[in-house]
ZATORDREN-301293 format. One record per residue (C-alpha): x, y, z; chain; residue number from 1; residue in one letter. Coordinates in nm, 2 decimals, m for minus. Example, Ala and Ser with C-alpha at 12.3 -4.5 7.8 and 13.67 -1.06 7.14 Angstrom:
BEGIN
PT       u       v       w  unit  pos  code
PT    1.23   m0.45    0.78     A    1     A
PT    1.37   m0.11    0.71     A    2     S
end
This chain:
BEGIN
PT       u       v       w  unit  pos  code
PT    0.78   m3.08    2.57     A    1     X
PT    1.03   m2.87    2.76     A    2     X
PT    0.94   m2.61    3.00     A    3     X
PT    1.06   m2.32    2.77     A    4     X
PT    0.83   m2.48    2.50     A    5     X
PT    0.53   m2.52    2.72     A    6     X
PT    0.57   m2.14    2.87     A    7     X
PT    0.59   m2.01    2.49     A    8     X
PT    0.27   m2.21    2.38     A    9     X
PT    0.09   m2.11    2.71     A   10     X
PT    0.17   m1.72    2.68     A   11     X
PT    0.06   m1.76    2.29     A   12     X
PT   m0.25   m1.89    2.40     A   13     X
PT   m0.31   m1.64    2.66     A   14     X
PT   m0.24   m1.34    2.43     A   15     X
PT   m0.45   m1.50    2.16     A   16     X
PT   m0.76   m1.56    2.36     A   17     X
PT   m0.90   m1.21    2.36     A   18     X
PT   m0.88   m1.20    1.98     A   19     X
PT   m1.09   m1.52    1.95     A   20     X
PT   m1.39   m1.30    2.05     A   21     X
PT   m1.33   m1.06    1.77     A   22     X
PT   m1.21   m1.34    1.51     A   23     X
PT   m1.52   m1.30    1.28     A   24     X
PT   m1.40   m0.93    1.22     A   25     X
PT   m1.07   m1.01    1.12     A   26     X
PT   m1.18   m1.31    0.85     A   27     X
PT   m1.46   m1.09    0.71     A   28     X
PT   m1.47   m1.10    0.32     A   29     X
PT   m1.77   m0.91    0.24     A   30     X
PT   m1.81   m0.51    0.26     A   31     X
PT   m2.09   m0.55    0.51     A   32     X
PT   m1.93   m0.78    0.75     A   33     X
PT   m1.70   m0.59    0.96     A   34     X
PT   m1.44   m0.32    0.93     A   35     X
PT   m1.16   m0.56    0.80     A   36     X
PT   m1.35   m0.65    0.50     A   37     X
PT   m1.15   m0.41    0.27     A   38     X
PT   m0.96   m0.68    0.09     A   39     X
PT   m0.78   m0.64   m0.24     A   40     X
PT   m1.02   m0.56   m0.52     A   41     X
PT   m0.93   m0.57   m0.88     A   42     X
PT   m0.55   m0.60   m0.99     A   43     X
PT   m0.27   m0.37   m0.86     A   44     X
PT   m0.16   m0.13   m1.14     A   45     X
PT    0.16   m0.32   m1.19     A   46     X
PT    0.39   m0.59   m1.06     A   47     X
PT    0.75   m0.57   m0.94     A   48     X
PT    0.94   m0.90   m0.89     A   49     X
PT    1.28   m0.93   m0.78     A   50     X
PT    1.50   m1.22   m0.64     A   51     X
PT    1.59   m1.21   m0.26     A   52     X
PT    1.95   m1.13   m0.37     A   53     X
PT    1.81   m0.83   m0.59     A   54     X
PT    1.62   m0.71   m0.27     A   55     X
PT    1.93   m0.72   m0.06     A   56     X
PT    2.11   m0.51   m0.30     A   57     X
PT    1.86   m0.24   m0.32     A   58     X
PT    1.73   m0.23    0.06     A   59     X
PT    1.91   m0.16    0.37     A   60     X
PT    1.95   m0.44    0.61     A   61     X
PT    1.69   m0.30    0.84     A   62     X
PT    1.44   m0.26    0.53     A   63     X
PT    1.51   m0.60    0.40     A   64     X
PT    1.42   m0.76    0.74     A   65     X
PT    1.10   m0.59    0.74     A   66     X
PT    0.98   m0.58    0.41     A   67     X
PT    1.12   m0.91    0.30     A   68     X
PT    1.10   m1.11    0.62     A   69     X
PT    0.81   m0.95    0.79     A   70     X
PT    1.00   m0.79    1.07     A   71     X
PT    0.88   m0.51    1.30     A   72     X
PT    1.07   m0.19    1.36     A   73     X
PT    1.08   m0.08    1.74     A   74     X
PT    0.79    0.17    1.82     A   75     X
PT    0.85    0.53    1.83     A   76     X
PT    1.18    0.48    1.62     A   77     X
PT    1.04    0.59    1.29     A   78     X
PT    1.02    0.97    1.22     A   79     X
PT    0.74    0.89    0.98     A   80     X
PT    0.53    0.81    1.30     A   81     X
PT    0.56    1.17    1.39     A   82     X
PT    0.54    1.33    1.04     A   83     X
PT    0.27    1.60    0.99     A   84     X
PT    0.34    1.73    0.68     A   85     X
PT    0.12    1.69    0.38     A   86     X
PT    0.20    1.43    0.12     A   87     X
PT    0.22    1.08    0.01     A   88     X
PT    0.37    0.77    0.17     A   89     X
PT    0.52    0.55   m0.09     A   90     X
PT    0.64    0.19   m0.07     A   91     X
PT    1.04    0.18   m0.03     A   92     X
PT    1.05   m0.13   m0.25     A   93     X
PT    0.86   m0.03   m0.56     A   94     X
PT    0.78    0.34   m0.49     A   95     X
PT    0.40    0.29   m0.54     A   96     X
PT    0.20    0.56   m0.34     A   97     X
PT    0.03    0.35   m0.04     A   98     X
PT   m0.11    0.63    0.20     A   99     X
PT   m0.18    0.99    0.21     A  100     X
PT   m0.11    1.24    0.48     A  101     X
PT   m0.51    1.32    0.48     A  102     X
PT   m0.55    0.94    0.58     A  103     X
PT   m0.28    0.95    0.87     A  104     X
PT   m0.38    0.97    1.22     A  105     X
PT   m0.23    0.95    1.58     A  106     X
PT   m0.27    0.62    1.71     A  107     X
PT   m0.02    0.65    2.00     A  108     X
PT    0.13    0.30    1.89     A  109     X
PT    0.46    0.45    1.77     A  110     X
PT    0.41    0.36    1.42     A  111     X
PT    0.26    0.56    1.14     A  112     X
PT   m0.13    0.49    1.14     A  113     X
PT   m0.36    0.54    0.85     A  114     X
PT   m0.73    0.47    0.83     A  115     X
PT   m0.73    0.37    0.47     A  116     X
PT   m0.50    0.31    0.18     A  117     X
PT   m0.48    0.52   m0.16     A  118     X
PT   m0.69    0.25   m0.33     A  119     X
PT   m0.83   m0.09   m0.20     A  120     X
PT   m0.62   m0.29   m0.45     A  121     X
PT   m0.29   m0.13   m0.36     A  122     X
PT   m0.24   m0.32   m0.04     A  123     X
PT   m0.31   m0.71    0.03     A  124     X
PT   m0.45   m0.84    0.35     A  125     X
PT   m0.32   m1.16    0.46     A  126     X
PT   m0.41   m1.36    0.80     A  127     X
PT   m0.10   m1.37    1.02     A  128     X
PT   m0.08   m1.64    1.27     A  129     X
PT    0.28   m1.56    1.40     A  130     X
PT    0.36   m1.51    1.79     A  131     X
PT    0.05   m1.73    1.90     A  132     X
PT   m0.22   m1.45    1.79     A  133     X
PT   m0.41   m1.40    1.48     A  134     X
PT   m0.37   m1.06    1.28     A  135     X
PT   m0.41   m0.93    0.96     A  136     X
PT   m0.10   m0.87    0.79     A  137     X
PT   m0.08   m0.58    0.51     A  138     X
PT    0.15   m0.61    0.20     A  139     X
PT    0.23   m0.40   m0.07     A  140     X
PT    0.02   m0.53   m0.39     A  141     X
PT    0.29   m0.45   m0.64     A  142     X
PT    0.60   m0.59   m0.47     A  143     X
PT    0.46   m0.81   m0.18     A  144     X
PT    0.65   m0.62    0.07     A  145     X
PT    0.54   m0.66    0.45     A  146     X
PT    0.41   m0.33    0.55     A  147     X
PT    0.25   m0.40    0.89     A  148     X
PT   m0.07   m0.49    1.02     A  149     X
PT   m0.42   m0.38    1.00     A  150     X
PT   m0.66   m0.37    1.30     A  151     X
PT   m1.04   m0.30    1.35     A  152     X
PT   m0.98   m0.01    1.61     A  153     X
PT   m0.91    0.27    1.40     A  154     X
PT   m1.12    0.58    1.37     A  155     X
PT   m1.41    0.68    1.12     A  156     X
PT   m1.49    0.66    0.85     A  157     X
PT   m1.35    0.30    0.81     A  158     X
PT   m1.28    0.18    1.17     A  159     X
PT   m0.95    0.06    1.06     A  160     X
PT   m0.59    0.13    1.18     A  161     X
PT   m0.31    0.03    0.92     A  162     X
PT   m0.02    0.02    1.16     A  163     X
PT    0.27    0.04    0.92     A  164     X
PT    0.65    0.03    0.96     A  165     X
PT    0.81    0.36    0.90     A  166     X
PT    1.09    0.18    0.75     A  167     X
PT    0.88    0.04    0.46     A  168     X
PT    0.77    0.38    0.37     A  169     X
PT    0.92    0.67    0.20     A  170     X
PT    0.75    1.03    0.22     A  171     X
PT    0.73    1.26   m0.06     A  172     X
PT    0.61    1.60    0.05     A  173     X
PT    0.33    1.78   m0.15     A  174     X
end
């Protein structure tokens, strides 16, 4: 193992240690066991499936990187993070409504943040162990697009913070 590999592993462990103490709330699967228990219930209303080549044709390079390769846009770069209009936030890939302006809040993170999706079956939660840490990835249940992550540090009534890449969303004003 070279020095660079060692430093990468050690850094990942240092970043992941605080999360180990809160791990049960991240892997909870019952409605009464912690804030991240809102896993997919039932089936999504429809499915949109495309090849990677088809996604590349309809998405911009940045959208493809984020939505199909689980990338993350830089903080404070999406105009939707600072959007205060009333309306619905839809998935760019399939146009399915995911979040409403009523569920949006200012998290100070630089990404659009919501405390709940429009329905529990419209997003899928997946365990994400990339970058040496444990997080919960949020995907669109209709087209499997990577949207962002959900954390158990949000406001009432759910205690959740859906931290979503604005690039993965389109806003439709009411």
